[in-house]
C-alpha positions in Angstrom: -52.4 -1.3 -2.2 -50.5 -3.8 -0.1 -49.7 -3.0 3.5 -46.0 -2.9 2.7 -46.4 -0.4 0.0 -48.5 2.0 2.2 -45.8 1.9 4.9 -42.5 1.3 3.2 -39.5 0.5 5.4 -36.8 3.3 5.3 -33.7 2.3 3.3 -30.7 1.8 5.7 -27.9 4.3 5.2 -25.2 1.7 5.8 -24.3 -1.5 3.9 -21.9 -3.9 5.7 -19.5 -5.7 3.3 -16.7 -8.2 4.1 -13.1 -7.5 3.1 -9.6 -8.5 4.1 -8.1 -5.9 6.4 -4.7 -6.6 4.9 -4.6 -9.4 2.3 -5.3 -13.1 2.2 -1.8 -14.0 3.5 -2.2 -11.9 6.7 -5.8 -13.0 6.8 -4.8 -16.5 7.9 -5.3 -14.8 11.3 -9.1 -14.9 11.2 -9.3 -11.5 13.1 -8.3 -9.8 9.9 -11.3 -11.1 8.0 -13.6 -8.1 8.8 -16.7 -6.3 7.7 -16.8 -2.6 6.9 -19.6 -0.1 6.6 -20.2 1.4 3.2 -22.7 3.7 1.7 -26.0 1.9 1.0 -26.5 3.2 -2.5 -28.6 1.3 -5.0 -26.3 -1.1 -6.9 -26.7 -3.0 -10.2 -24.7 -6.2 -10.8 -21.0 -5.4 -11.1 -21.3 -3.8 -8.6 -22.3 -0.7 -10.6 -23.0 2.5 -8.7 -23.3 6.2 -9.6 -19.5 6.9 -9.1 -17.9 3.4 -9.1 -18.3 0.6 -11.6 -16.6 -2.7 -11.3 -16.0 -4.4 -14.7 -14.4 -7.9 -14.3 -12.8 -8.3 -17.7 -9.6 -10.4 -18.0 -7.6 -9.2 -21.0 -5.1 -12.0 -20.8 -7.7 -14.6 -21.2 -10.2 -12.6 -23.2 -13.2 -13.3 -20.9 -15.4 -11.7 -18.3 -16.2 -13.1 -14.9 -19.7 -13.3 -13.4 -20.6 -10.0 -11.7 -21.8 -9.9 -8.1 -25.2 -8.6 -7.3 -24.8 -7.0 -3.9 -28.5 -6.1 -3.9 -29.5 -9.8 -4.1 -31.5 -10.6 -0.9 -29.4 -13.7 -0.2 -26.2 -11.5 -0.3 -27.8 -8.7 1.7 -28.8 -11.2 4.4 -25.2 -12.3 5.1 -23.6 -8.9 4.8 -22.0 -9.6 1.5 -20.1 -12.5 -0.1 -18.0 -14.5 2.3 -14.2 -14.1 2.2 -12.8 -16.2 -0.6 -9.7 -16.2 -2.8 -11.3 -18.5 -5.3 -14.6 -16.6 -6.0 -14.2 -13.6 -8.3 -17.5 -12.2 -7.0 -15.8 -11.7 -3.6 -12.9 -9.9 -5.4 -15.4 -7.6 -7.0 -17.0 -6.9 -3.6 -13.6 -6.2 -2.0 -12.5 -3.6 -4.5 -15.9 -1.9 -4.4 -16.0 -1.9 -0.6 -12.5 -0.5 -0.1 -13.0 2.1 -2.8 -16.4 3.2 -1.3 -14.8 3.7 2.1 -11.9 5.7 0.8 -14.1 7.8 -1.3 -16.3 8.5 1.7 -13.2 9.7 3.7 -12.4 12.2 0.9 -16.0 13.4 0.7 -16.0 14.3 4.4 -12.5 15.8 4.5 -13.1 18.0 1.4 -16.6 19.0 2.5 -18.2 18.0 -0.8 -19.1 14.9 -2.8 -16.0 14.0 -4.7 -16.4 14.4 -8.4 -15.1 11.1 -9.9 -16.6 11.4 -13.3 -14.1 11.7 -16.1 -14.6 12.5 -19.8 -12.7 9.9 -21.9 -12.0 10.7 -25.6 -14.3 13.7 -25.5 -17.3 11.7 -24.4 -19.7 12.4 -21.5 -18.4 12.0 -17.9 -18.6 8.5 -16.6 -17.8 6.8 -13.3 -14.4 5.5 -12.3 -14.0 1.9 -13.5 -12.3 -0.8 -11.6 -10.9 -4.0 -13.3 -10.1 -6.5 -10.5 -8.5 -9.0 -12.9 -7.4 -6.8 -15.8 -4.3 -8.9 -16.8 -1.8 -11.4 -15.6 1.3 -9.7 -14.3 3.0 -8.3 -11.2 1.3 -5.0 -11.3 -1.6 -2.7 -10.4 -2.0 0.9 -11.5 -4.3 3.8 -12.3 -4.6 4.5 -16.0 -5.8 8.2 -16.4 -6.5 7.9 -20.1 -9.0 5.1 -19.4 -10.3 6.6 -16.2 -9.8 3.1 -14.6 -7.9 1.2 -12.0 -6.4 -2.0 -13.3 -5.3 -4.9 -11.1 -3.1 -7.8 -12.1 -2.7 -11.3 -10.8 0.5 -13.4 -10.8 2.2 -16.4 -9.3 4.4 -16.0 -6.3 8.2 -16.5 -6.6 9.4 -20.1 -6.1 12.5 -18.9 -4.2 11.4 -17.1 -1.1 7.6 -16.5 -1.2 7.3 -15.8 2.6 4.0 -17.2 3.9 2.8 -17.7 0.4 3.0 -21.1 -1.3 5.7 -21.0 -4.0 3.9 -20.5 -7.3 0.5 -19.8 -5.8 -1.7 -17.2 -7.5 -1.6 -13.7 -5.9 -4.4 -11.3 -6.6 -3.4 -7.7 -6.2 -7.1 -6.7 -5.9 -7.4 -8.7 -2.6 -4.9 -6.4 -0.9 -6.6 -3.5 0.9 -3.4 -1.5 0.6 -3.1 -1.9 -3.2 -6.7 -1.0 -3.9 -6.6 2.0 -1.6 -3.2 3.1 -3.0 -4.3 3.0 -6.7 -7.6 4.7 -5.9 -5.7 7.5 -4.1 -3.7 8.0 -7.3 -7.0 8.5 -9.1 -8.3 10.9 -6.5 -5.1 13.0 -6.4 -5.2 13.1 -10.2 -8.7 14.7 -10.0 -7.6 17.1 -7.2 -4.3 18.2 -8.7 -4.2 17.1 -12.3 -0.9 18.7 -13.2 1.0 17.1 -10.3 2.4 14.3 -12.4 3.2 16.3 -15.5 6.2 18.1 -13.9 9.1 15.8 -15.0 11.7 18.1 -13.4 10.0 18.1 -9.9 10.8 15.0 -7.9 8.4 16.1 -5.2 5.4 15.8 -7.5 5.8 12.1 -8.1 6.9 11.5 -4.6 3.8 13.2 -3.2 1.6 11.0 -5.4 3.4 7.9 -4.1 3.7 9.0 -0.5 0.1 10.0 -0.1 -1.1 6.9 -1.9 0.8 4.8 0.7 -0.3 7.0 3.6 -4.1 6.7 2.9 -4.3 2.9 3.3 -1.9 3.0 6.3 -4.0 5.6 8.2 -7.3 4.1 7.0 -6.3 0.8 8.6 -6.5 2.5 12.0 -10.3 2.6 11.6 -10.4 -1.3 11.8 -11.2 -1.6 15.5 -10.5 -5.2 16.1 -7.2 -5.0 14.3 -6.1 -1.9 16.1 -7.1 -3.2 19.6 -5.2 -6.4 19.0 -2.0 -4.4 18.1 -2.5 -2.2 21.1 -2.8 -5.3 23.4 0.1 -7.1 21.8 2.5 -4.1 22.0 1.1 -2.6 25.3 0.4 0.6 23.4 3.9 1.1 22.0 2.7 1.3 18.4 5.6 3.4 17.3 8.3 1.1 18.5 7.0 -2.1 17.1 9.7 -3.6 14.8 7.3 -5.8 12.8 3.6 -4.9 12.7 1.3 -5.3 9.7 -0.1 -1.9 10.6 2.9 -0.2 9.1 3.6 -2.3 6.1 2.1 -1.8 2.6 1.0 -4.9 0.6 2.6 -7.6 2.7 1.5 -10.5 0.5 2.4 -8.8 -2.8 5.8 -7.9 -1.3 6.4 -11.5 -0.1 5.4 -12.9 -3.4 8.1 -10.9 -5.2 10.7 -11.7 -2.5 10.5 -8.7 -0.2 10.4 -9.2 3.6 8.4 -6.2 4.8 5.8 -5.7 2.1 6.3 -3.4 -0.9 7.0 -0.5 1.4 6.8 0.3 5.1 6.9 3.2 7.6 10.1 2.2 9.3 12.4 4.9 8.0 14.4 6.7 10.7 14.5 10.5 10.5 17.6 12.0 8.9 18.1 15.6 7.9 19.8 14.6 4.7 16.9 12.5 3.4 15.1 15.3 1.5 18.3 16.3 -0.4 19.5 12.8 -1.2 16.6 10.5 -1.8 15.2 11.0 -5.3 13.5 7.8 -6.5 9.8 8.6 -6.4 8.7 5.6 -4.2 11.6 6.0 -1.8 11.2 9.8 -1.7 7.5 9.2 -1.1 8.6 7.0 1.8 10.3 10.0 3.4 7.1 12.0 3.2 5.0 9.0 4.6 7.4 8.4 7.4 7.3 12.1 8.4 3.5 12.1 8.6 3.5 8.8 10.5 6.1 10.1 12.9 3.9 13.0 13.6 1.0 10.6 14.3 3.1 8.7 16.8 4.1 11.9 18.7 0.5 13.0 18.9 -0.8 9.6 19.9 1.8 9.2 22.7 0.9 12.6 24.1 -2.8 11.8 24.1 -2.5 8.4 25.8 0.1 9.3 28.4 -2.5 10.3 31.0 -4.5 7.1 30.4 -1.5 5.0 31.4 -1.0 7.2 34.5 -4.7 6.9 35.5 -4.7 3.2 35.0 -1.4 2.8 36.9 0.0 0.6 34.0 3.5 1.0 32.7 3.8 1.4 29.0 7.1 -0.5 28.9 7.2 -4.1 27.9 6.0 -6.5 30.6 4.4 -9.9 31.3 1.0 -8.6 32.2 -1.6 -7.6 29.5 -3.2 -4.3 29.6 -6.8 -4.2 31.0 -9.3 -4.6 28.1 -11.0 -1.3 28.9 -7.6 0.5 28.7 -6.9 -1.3 25.4 -10.2 0.0 24.1 -9.6 3.6 25.2 -6.1 3.6 23.8 -7.2 2.2 20.5 -9.9 4.9 20.3 -7.4 7.6 20.8 -5.1 6.1 18.1 -8.0 5.8 15.7 -9.1 9.4 16.4 -5.5 10.8 15.9 -5.1 8.9 12.6 -8.4 10.0 11.2 -7.7 13.6 12.1 -4.3 13.5 10.5 -5.6 11.9 7.3 -8.3 14.6 7.1 -5.7 17.3 7.5 -3.7 15.9 4.6 -6.7 15.5 2.3 -8.0 19.0 3.1 -4.6 20.5 2.2 -5.3 19.9 -1.5 -7.6 22.9 -1.5 -4.8 25.1 -0.4 -2.0 23.8 -2.7 -0.7 25.8 -5.7 -1.8 24.1 -8.9 1.8 23.6 -10.2 5.3 23.1 -8.9 4.2 21.7 -5.6 6.9 20.7 -3.1 6.9 19.0 0.3 7.3 22.4 1.8 4.2 23.7 0.0 2.2 20.7 1.2 3.3 21.4 4.8 2.2 25.1 4.4 -1.1 23.9 2.9 -1.8 21.5 5.8 -1.0 24.1 8.4 -3.1 26.9 6.8 -6.1 24.7 6.0 -6.2 23.2 9.5 -5.7 26.6 11.1 -8.7 28.0 9.2 -11.0 25.2 10.5 -9.3 24.6 13.9 -7.5 27.7 15.2 -6.4 26.1 18.4 -4.1 23.1 17.8 -5.3 21.4 21.0 -4.1 18.0 19.9 -0.6 19.3 18.9 -0.8 17.7 15.4 0.3 20.7 13.5 3.3 21.2 15.8 4.2 17.6 15.6 4.0 17.6 11.7 6.2 20.7 11.5 8.8 19.1 13.7 8.7 15.8 11.9 9.3 17.5 8.5 12.2 19.5 10.0 13.9 16.3 11.3 14.0 15.1 7.7 15.4 18.3 6.2 12.1 19.4 4.7 11.6 23.2 4.8 9.2 25.5 3.1 10.5 28.2 0.8 9.7 31.8 1.2 9.2 31.7 5.0 11.1 33.3 7.9 11.2 30.3 10.2 9.5 27.0 10.9 7.1 28.6 13.4 3.4 27.9 12.7 2.7 31.6 12.0 5.4 31.8 9.4 4.2 28.7 7.6 0.7 30.1 7.1 0.0 31.2 3.5 -0.2 35.1 3.3 -3.6 36.5 3.4 -4.8 38.2 0.2 -4.6 42.0 -0.2 -7.8 43.7 0.9 -8.1 45.6 -2.4 -8.8 42.4 -4.5 -12.3 42.5 -5.9 -14.6 39.7 -4.7 -15.6 36.8 -7.0 -18.4 37.4 -9.5 -21.9 37.1 -7.9 -22.8 34.3 -10.2 -20.1 32.1 -8.6 -21.4 32.9 -5.2 -25.0 32.2 -6.1 -24.0 28.8 -7.3 -23.3 27.9 -3.7 -26.9 27.0 -3.1 -27.0 24.6 -6.0 -23.8 22.9 -4.9 -25.0 22.6 -1.3 -27.8 20.4 -2.6 -25.1 17.9 -3.6 -24.8 16.8 0.0 -27.9 14.8 -0.3 -26.0 12.7 -2.8 -23.5 11.5 -0.3 -26.1 9.0 0.8 -28.4 8.8 -2.2 -31.9 7.5 -2.0 -33.6 5.4 -4.6 -33.6 7.0 -8.0 -31.1 9.8 -7.2 -27.9 10.2 -9.3 -24.6 11.0 -7.7 -22.8 12.0 -10.9 -21.5 15.6 -11.2 -23.5 18.4 -12.7 -21.9 20.5 -15.4 -20.8 24.0 -14.4 -23.0 26.7 -16.0 -21.4 28.5 -18.9 -22.1 31.9 -17.3 -20.1 30.9 -14.3 -17.0 30.0 -16.3 -17.4 33.1 -18.5 -17.7 35.3 -15.5 -14.6 33.7 -14.0 -12.5 34.3 -17.1 -13.5 37.9 -17.2 -12.8 38.3 -13.5 -9.3 36.8 -13.9 -8.4 39.0 -16.8 -9.6 42.2 -15.0 -7.8 41.3 -11.7 -4.8 39.6 -13.2 -2.2 41.8 -11.5 -3.8 41.4 -8.1 -3.9 37.6 -8.6 -0.2 37.6 -9.6 -0.9 36.6 -13.2 0.0 38.0 -16.6 -3.1 39.7 -18.1 -1.9 39.2 -21.7 -1.3 35.4 -21.4 -4.0 32.7 -21.9 -5.5 31.4 -18.6 -6.6 27.9 -17.9 -9.3 28.2 -15.2 -10.6 25.2 -13.3 -14.2 24.7 -12.5 -14.9 26.2 -9.0 -15.0 23.8 -6.0 -17.4 24.5 -3.2 -16.5 23.3 0.3 -18.8 23.0 3.3 -17.2 22.0 6.6 -18.2 22.2 10.2 -15.6 23.6 12.6 -15.1 22.2 16.1 -17.0 25.1 17.5 -20.0 24.2 15.4 -19.7 27.0 12.9 -20.2 26.3 9.2 -17.1 27.1 7.1 -17.9 27.6 3.4 -15.1 28.2 0.8 -14.9 28.6 -2.9 -11.7 27.3 -4.5 -10.5 28.2 -8.0 -7.2 27.3 -9.7 -5.7 29.3 -12.6 -2.7 28.3 -14.7 -0.7 30.1 -17.3 2.1 28.9 -19.6 4.5 31.4 -21.0 8.3 30.9 -20.5 7.4 28.7 -17.6 4.2 27.4 -16.1 2.8 29.5 -13.3 -0.4 29.2 -11.4 -2.4 30.4 -8.4 -5.1 28.9 -6.1 -7.7 31.4 -5.1 -9.6 30.6 -1.9 -12.7 32.8 -1.3 -15.3 33.0 1.5 -19.0 32.3 1.1 -19.6 36.0 0.2 -17.0 35.9 -2.6 -14.3 37.9 -0.7 -10.8 36.6 -1.5 -9.0 35.1 1.5 -5.9 33.6 -0.1 -4.1 33.9 -3.4 -1.6 31.0 -3.3 1.0 31.1 -6.0 3.6 28.5 -6.9 7.2 29.3 -6.1 10.2 28.5 -8.4 11.3 25.0 -7.8 14.6 24.5 -5.9 17.4 23.0 -7.8 17.3 19.2 -7.4 20.5 17.3 -8.1 19.9 13.5 -7.9 22.8 11.2 -7.1 24.6 10.1 -10.3 23.1 6.5 -10.4 19.7 7.4 -9.0 16.5 8.3 -10.9 17.0 5.9 -13.8 15.1 2.9 -12.5 11.9 1.7 -14.1 9.9 2.9 -11.1 11.2 6.4 -11.6 9.9 6.7 -15.1 6.8 9.0 -15.4 3.5 7.2 -15.7 2.8 9.3 -18.8 5.3 7.0 -20.5 3.1 3.9 -20.1 2.8 2.0 -23.3 -0.5 0.5 -24.4 0.0 -3.1 -25.6 -2.0 -6.3 -25.8 -2.0 -8.3 -22.6 0.6 -11.0 -22.4 -0.2 -14.6 -23.3 -1.7 -16.7 -20.5 0.7 -18.5 -18.2 -0.5 -21.7 -16.5 -4.0 -22.5 -15.5 -6.9 -20.0 -15.4 -7.4 -18.1 -12.2 -11.0 -19.3 -11.7 -13.1 -22.3 -12.6 -15.0 -22.3 -15.9 -18.3 -21.8 -14.2 -17.3 -18.2 -13.4 -16.1 -17.3 -16.9 -18.4 -15.7 -19.5 -17.6 -15.2 -23.1 -17.6 -11.5 -24.2 -20.6 -11.9 -26.6 -22.8 -13.6 -23.9 -21.7 -11.1 -21.3 -22.9 -8.2 -23.5 -26.3 -9.9 -23.8 -26.6 -10.5 -20.1 -25.1 -7.3 -18.8 -25.4 -4.6 -21.5 -24.9 -1.7 -19.0 -21.6 -3.1 -17.8 -20.6 -3.9 -21.4 -20.7 -0.2 -22.2 -18.0 0.4 -19.6 -15.8 -2.4 -21.0 -16.3 -1.8 -24.7 -13.2 -1.0 -26.8 -11.0 -0.9 -23.8 -7.3 -1.5 -24.7 -5.8 -2.7 -21.4 -2.2 -1.5 -21.1 0.4 -3.9 -19.8 3.3 -2.4 -17.9 6.7 -3.8 -17.4 6.7 -5.9 -14.3 9.3 -3.7 -12.6 6.9 -0.8 -12.5 4.4 -1.0 -9.7 2.0 1.8 -9.3 
């Protein structure tokens, strides 16, 4: 036995990988070319991991591109492939790195490894697939039927391309915002699968879009060098900056199609009429996003006010730069506030009703979930969020006032029977899943099937306790697999919860979310409320962007336009690709890539 085999080196838990903090256009400022820390899981070429597989198939040109091997020693030594618009292997690294970071945020916020496996066409669960160059077109979107994220590439407009060169190739997969946005759509679809099926509920689509914009915007606050530079440049007045890349979504993509401030941005002033008048999903989602960002700004300002007083530095504009130590402390507080607010928003999904979700329901879910884990709102984020929603005309239904105590979901009646013991005993098995958040060699991070006896016991329990659960006992029940959440409260106590969603369809769809403690006792039964009457303005709600994503049409990719995006040395014919990379070919086989109309941007 060799010496190295007798005393093996421990595998590092972190893998640094290089990405663009924004996109290549903004990255002309070299400070936005950054490296991020991702889980150091074993990766095959692709990259192909337990939960994420990157398949670089270009349907427009009918070819594959050489997959990157992030476990190659040469790549490991330099912390990943260097930043490059012209190397598809960097593009593959970029989408994997951003997806891995966002997935880790959801893991920690939900208190469980996120189950990304999806069964397509009745087959076994498989990882989420990412196609960085799926087609040529001004688009990027999540396709639920394929269980995949598809990113397009296109040429910038020749009229007003902003900082782009007119006619240059723009790759949507190189935008941190676009990748995080589309991945968030996929994650929300797993957490609340019925959210986008409610065609009469404008809040459902808007929540999808608003949260999918909010995640990349708040995630960006974790990029220390970027945040410190913005704090220095603005003297800490982050909320009053007229033009900051921190608060724009997909700047290069937006400029390439003729938009000045990215595809969307957070600069929407509060107006109490917004909730009742703005109906287009992306614009309505912007109302939601701006409300959350406004709450962040209020919290941030309260937390850094004493720092300015101690330092004796005015926060108003001036000629003198802030001291570097003060810049670092302010940036730390801003990053902490953003991370806490993002965690609150993600955690709320465990406290949402399964159907007919409104902005008001989401606010109640955020307040209740955070109150359970953090009874004392020492940072003031719950109060700031409630006030920010009120300033935009967003109110919860079925409450007496906008006070925090009124917004909490009602506790379940004491007489409700606890969950079956078999559901509680499954806690131990699910607790073992935490070792998979940082898997060692040979471990699998795919989801385990729920035992049949657990689901049978849940169905019997729901029928027996239907009235107490606000359900109809004689109507068929669709019951979700239980979710087990393990979180650590600020006081160090472990908070364990079991979450189950039950849906019935009779004259209308009704549903409840049941939240139970570790011993099975029922804490909350959260029903959906009848939707308020929404009356969109006469000429609104008919744009291509407002159409449900369920109406996507599968079609063959459009014919190629112009030269190929990469040199021939990177292209691999499908037959040869299947010989070289049979495991990746399984994930790309028989994949009909849908092509959306260019006016629909996911």
